N, C-alpha and C positions, 0 to 999 in steps of 0.2 A: 338491065344490069341489076343484080341483087342488092338489097340494102347494105349487106356486109361489104360487098365489093365497092360500092359507092363510098361508104365510110372509109374504107382503106385508101382509096384514091384521094379522098379529101384530106386525109391525114398526111399523105405523101406530099401533096401540093402545099399544104400549110407548113410542113417542115422545110420544104425547099425555099419557100418565101421567107421563112424566119431566118434562114442561114445566108441569105443574099448579102454580100458586102455592102455596107452603107445603108442598109435598111434600118429603119427606126427600131424594129423588133430585134435585130441583131445587136443593137447597142445596149440592150438590156440583157446581156449575156449573164450566165450564172457564175461568171468568174471575173476577176479584175487582175490586171498585170501589176506586180509589185517588184520594186527594186530596192537596193540598199539606200538608206536615208541620205547618204552623201552623194548619190548619183545626181549629176547636174542636169540631166535630161528631164523635161517637164511633160512631154507627151510622146507617144510612139505610134507609128502607123502599123497596121496589120502586117504589111509587107516586111517592115523592119523587125517586128516581133518574130515573124516566121523565120527570117534570116538568122536571128540569134538562136532560136530553138532548133533549127536545122544545121547550125554551126556553119552557115555560109558566110557569116560575119563573125569575127572573133574578138573585136575590140569596140569599146564605146568611143564616141567622140572624146578626145582628150587622151586616149591611149590605154585606159584601164581594160584589162582582159575581161571579156564577157563570160559569165559563168551561169548558163541557164540551168534550171532545175525543173523537172517534171513531177507531176503527181503520178501515183502508181498507174501503170498501163491498165486500161480497162475500167478504171474508176469513172463514174459519171462526169466528174469535172474534167478529167483528161480527155474523154470522148468529146465533150462539148468544146473544149479548147482546140482539139484537133480539127473539128469541123469548122469552127468559127474563125480561127486564125490561120491554121495551116491549110485549110480548105481540102483536107484529105481524110479519108477514113483511117482509123487507127491501123488497120492491116496494111494500108499503103505506106504509112509512116514507118511501120515496123520493117517492111521490105526495103525501104530507103536505108534504114540503119543497118540492115544486114548487108546490103551492098557496100555501104561505107566501111563497115568493119572488115569485110572480106577483101576489099581493095586496099586496106591499110590507110585510108584517108582520114577517118575520124571515128570516134566512139560516141554513142548517144549521151545526152546529159544524164546526170544521176537522177534517180527517182526517190521521192520521199512519200511516206505513207500519211497523207492528210495535210490539211491546211496548216496546222500548228508546226509540223515538221518543215514545211516549205518556208513559212515565216521565219523560223529559227535559222534555216540555212541562208536565206537572203539577208537577214540581219547580221550574220556572222561573216559574210563574204562581200567585200566592196563592189565587185563587178557582177554580183548575182542578179538574176531576173527569174521570176517565177510567176505562177498564177494560183490564186486562191479564191474561195468564196468571199463575196464582199463583206460579209459579217465577220470574217476571220482576220481582217486587217487590224494591226495594232500600231502603236506609235513607233515600233521598232523598224518599220518599213515605210516606203513611200509608194503610193498608187500612181501609176502612169496611165492617164486616160488614153484609150485606143482611138485613133483616128482612121478614117477609111483609107 
């Protein structure tokens, strides 16, 4: 096997290991989940986060409407979130939303351009949930640690 091919396989294996649920590496994701400051939830599982972002669950415990917000499609943070939480490639998620729209079941969450816009949206909407770079968190929102 050529050195280039060996290096390519090594990169693929490392990427797969890094994205395994529950792996210590996956817990150092390039994003954090943020919610409105008044949200009573203190942690969120990856499965629950995925359910909110895919609109399979529409309400928080207590009854507040869930209002997920995504980063722009194709942005590095959106791609990382899609792999780490939704466990799907962005193209698969896009196909999911096309099916939801076509069948009249749901529309995708709104998209915002960058961390600051997501923080602003989450701070302004009591049921909001989004994801941002860890360094973008402000006192206007609350971070929900992701559990396996």
